C-alpha positions as CSV (number, residue, x, y, z in Angstrom):
1,M,55.2,209.4,78.9
2,A,56.6,207.6,75.8
3,D,57.4,209.5,72.7
4,P,55.7,208.6,69.4
5,R,57.9,206.6,67.1
6,A,58.0,206.1,63.3
7,Q,56.4,202.9,62.3
8,S,58.0,200.2,60.1
9,P,56.4,199.8,56.7
10,V,54.1,196.8,56.3
11,L,53.2,194.3,53.7
12,L,50.2,195.1,51.6
13,V,48.0,192.0,51.1
14,V,44.8,192.1,49.0
15,A,42.3,189.4,49.1
16,A,40.5,189.2,45.7
17,F,37.4,187.1,45.0
18,S,35.2,186.5,42.0
19,R,33.6,183.8,39.9
20,Y,35.4,185.1,36.8
21,D,39.1,184.3,36.1
22,E,39.3,187.4,33.8
23,A,38.0,189.7,36.5
24,M,40.6,188.3,38.9
25,A,43.3,188.8,36.3
26,W,42.1,192.4,35.6
27,G,42.1,193.1,39.4
28,R,45.6,191.8,39.8
29,E,46.8,193.9,36.8
30,R,45.2,197.1,38.2
31,L,46.6,196.4,41.7
32,E,50.1,196.1,40.1
33,Q,49.6,199.4,38.2
34,M,48.7,201.2,41.4
35,F,50.9,199.5,44.0
36,G,53.8,197.8,42.2
37,P,54.3,194.2,41.4
38,V,52.8,191.3,43.3
39,G,55.6,189.5,45.1
40,L,53.7,186.5,46.4
41,T,50.4,184.9,45.4
42,S,48.3,182.3,47.1
43,A,46.7,179.4,45.3
44,P,43.1,180.1,44.5
45,F,40.6,178.4,46.7
46,V,36.8,178.0,46.8
47,F,35.1,180.7,48.8
48,D,32.0,179.0,50.2
49,Q,32.1,179.9,53.9
50,T,29.2,182.4,53.5
51,S,26.4,183.0,51.0
52,Y,26.5,186.8,51.9
53,Y,28.0,187.8,48.5
54,E,25.9,185.5,46.3
55,A,23.2,188.0,45.6
56,T,25.6,190.5,44.1
57,M,28.5,188.3,43.0
58,G,26.8,185.0,42.0
59,P,27.7,181.5,43.1
60,D,30.9,179.5,42.8
61,L,33.3,182.2,44.0
62,R,37.0,181.7,44.2
63,K,39.4,183.7,46.4
64,Q,43.1,184.4,46.1
65,F,45.6,186.6,48.0
66,F,48.1,188.9,46.5
67,A,51.0,190.2,48.6
68,L,52.5,193.3,47.0
69,R,56.3,193.5,46.7
70,D,56.6,197.1,47.8
71,L,56.1,197.8,51.5
72,V,53.7,200.6,52.5
73,S,53.2,202.8,55.4
74,P,50.5,201.5,57.8
75,D,48.7,204.8,57.7
76,S,48.1,204.4,54.0
77,L,45.5,201.7,54.5
78,P,42.4,204.0,54.3
79,A,43.6,205.5,51.0
80,I,44.3,202.0,49.6
81,K,40.8,200.8,50.6
82,L,39.3,203.7,48.8
83,R,41.3,202.9,45.7
84,T,40.4,199.3,45.7
85,N,36.7,200.2,46.1
86,A,37.1,202.5,43.1
87,L,38.6,199.6,41.1
88,E,35.6,197.4,42.0
89,S,33.3,200.2,40.9
90,E,35.2,200.7,37.7
91,L,34.9,197.1,36.6
92,A,31.2,196.9,37.7
93,G,30.5,200.1,35.7
94,R,31.6,198.4,32.5
95,H,28.6,196.1,32.7
96,G,30.5,193.3,31.2
97,Y,29.2,190.7,33.7
98,P,25.7,189.7,34.6
99,E,26.3,190.3,38.4
100,P,26.4,193.9,39.7
101,R,29.7,193.1,41.6
102,P,32.0,190.9,39.5
103,L,35.0,191.5,41.7
104,N,35.7,192.1,45.4
105,L,39.1,193.5,46.6
106,D,39.8,193.5,50.3
107,P,43.1,195.2,51.3
108,G,44.8,194.6,54.5
109,Y,48.3,194.6,55.8
110,L,50.6,192.2,57.5
111,S,53.2,193.1,60.1
112,L,55.2,190.7,62.2
113,G,52.5,190.5,64.9
114,K,49.2,190.7,63.1
115,F,47.2,190.7,59.9
116,L,44.8,193.5,59.6
117,L,41.9,194.2,57.2
118,A,40.3,197.4,56.1
119,T,36.5,197.8,55.9
120,T,33.8,200.3,55.5
121,K,31.6,198.6,58.1
122,D,31.8,199.5,61.8
123,Q,31.6,196.8,64.5
124,A,32.5,196.7,68.2
125,H,36.0,195.2,67.4
126,R,36.9,197.7,64.7
127,V,38.7,201.0,64.9
128,Y,37.8,204.0,62.8
129,L,40.8,205.3,60.8
130,R,39.6,208.1,58.5
131,D,37.5,208.8,55.4
132,G,34.9,206.2,56.3
133,I,37.4,203.4,56.7
134,F,37.7,201.1,59.7
135,A,40.3,198.4,60.5
136,E,40.2,195.2,62.4
137,V,43.0,192.9,63.5
138,T,41.8,189.8,61.8
139,L,44.6,187.4,62.9
140,R,47.4,187.7,65.5
141,Y,50.8,186.0,65.2
142,E,51.3,183.8,68.3
143,A,53.3,180.7,69.0
144,G,54.7,180.4,65.5
145,G,51.5,180.9,63.5
146,F,48.5,183.2,62.8
147,E,45.7,182.7,65.2
148,P,42.0,183.8,64.8
149,W,39.9,185.9,67.2
150,T,36.2,185.2,67.9
151,W,35.3,187.7,65.2
152,T,37.7,186.4,62.5
153,Y,35.8,185.5,59.3
154,A,35.5,181.8,58.6
155,D,37.7,181.9,55.4
156,Y,40.5,183.5,57.4
157,R,40.4,180.6,59.9
158,Q,41.2,178.1,57.2
159,E,44.6,176.4,57.3
160,C,45.4,177.3,53.7
161,V,44.9,181.0,54.4
162,R,46.9,181.0,57.6
163,A,49.6,179.0,55.9
164,F,49.8,181.5,53.1
165,L,49.9,184.4,55.5
166,H,52.7,182.6,57.4
167,E,54.6,182.4,54.1
168,A,53.8,186.1,53.5
169,R,55.2,186.9,56.9
170,E,58.5,185.3,56.0
171,Y,58.5,187.2,52.7
172,Y,57.8,190.4,54.7
173,R,60.8,189.7,57.0
174,Q,63.0,189.3,53.9
175,R,61.6,192.6,52.4
176,L,62.3,194.4,55.7
177,R,65.9,193.2,55.6
178,E,66.3,194.4,52.0
179,A,64.8,197.8,52.9
């Protein structure tokens, strides 16, 4: 029998999407207030792989990734997801946008071998963590790059997303060395 071991900290990565630049900026600012400075940011890209969010968020959505500088414990993901959900609700509750959900924040974490997302929705490939939060391994690191599974969302299959996460993996390696 193997003994349990302490786990290395991981890189917190939050995918943010909206049709409003000011909502994205507000989300980034609030994330930094909660979790520390953003260390790496992806270029924004058009999020048009699904129409699922259009009813609550409107058309012409753009997505961007924020990798936070400060590493986190992997078991903090449920609490982080609950906090990002609260941020979404806070902005929506201000009624400053015509859509009921002006901002979506999807936290996950990156380790050397995988990129994992938190969600409130159960599926066969997701594992329950706690407090109504599940996790899925969205991408695996294999043969020098992040590779999708059959369940990986279409936007996470894009080369620009996988290239950013590869860059984030190198950033994470550097942060681990500094820690």
